[in-house]
C-alpha positions as CSV (number, residue, x, y, z in Angstrom):
1,M,95.1,89.5,86.3
2,F,93.2,86.5,85.0
3,L,94.6,84.4,82.3
4,S,92.5,81.6,80.8
5,E,94.1,78.4,79.6
6,D,93.3,79.6,76.0
7,D,95.1,82.9,76.7
8,C,98.2,81.0,78.0
9,A,98.1,78.6,75.0
10,Y,97.9,81.5,72.6
11,M,100.9,83.1,74.1
12,A,103.1,80.0,73.9
13,G,106.3,80.8,72.1
14,K,105.6,84.5,72.2
15,T,107.6,87.2,74.1
16,L,105.9,89.0,77.0
17,I,107.3,92.4,78.0
18,A,106.3,93.4,81.5
19,G,106.6,97.1,82.5
20,L,107.8,97.3,86.1
21,S,107.9,100.2,88.5
22,G,110.0,98.4,91.1
23,G,107.3,98.3,93.7
24,A,105.9,95.3,95.4
25,D,103.1,94.8,93.0
26,S,105.4,94.9,90.0
27,M,107.8,92.4,91.6
28,A,104.8,90.1,92.3
29,L,103.7,90.3,88.7
30,C,107.2,89.6,87.5
31,H,107.5,86.6,89.8
32,F,104.2,85.3,88.6
33,L,105.2,85.6,85.0
34,A,108.6,84.1,85.6
35,V,107.2,81.1,87.3
36,H,104.6,80.5,84.6
37,R,106.8,81.1,81.6
38,A,108.4,77.7,82.0
39,V,104.9,76.0,82.2
40,Y,103.5,77.8,79.1
41,G,106.6,78.5,77.0
42,W,106.6,82.3,77.2
43,E,109.7,84.3,76.6
44,L,109.8,87.0,79.3
45,R,111.4,90.5,79.3
46,A,111.1,93.0,82.1
47,A,111.2,96.7,81.3
48,H,112.0,99.5,83.8
49,L,112.6,103.2,83.0
50,N,113.7,105.5,85.8
51,H,112.6,109.0,85.0
52,C,114.3,110.4,88.1
53,L,111.2,112.3,89.0
54,R,110.7,111.0,92.5
55,G,112.6,111.9,95.5
56,E,115.1,109.8,97.4
57,E,112.5,108.7,99.9
58,S,110.5,106.9,97.2
């Protein structure tokens, strides 16, 4: 994911909704956005929906 300074400035004061699966890559994305929200003034929401389609081992 690459965000330019213009992208970040455009999103200032806006709400970002990040869809998360709960995996390592989703948690890294959420952490990245959480760290940068204070810098750029984003409002951050995380969305996760468990469809209960995967087995216990997942």
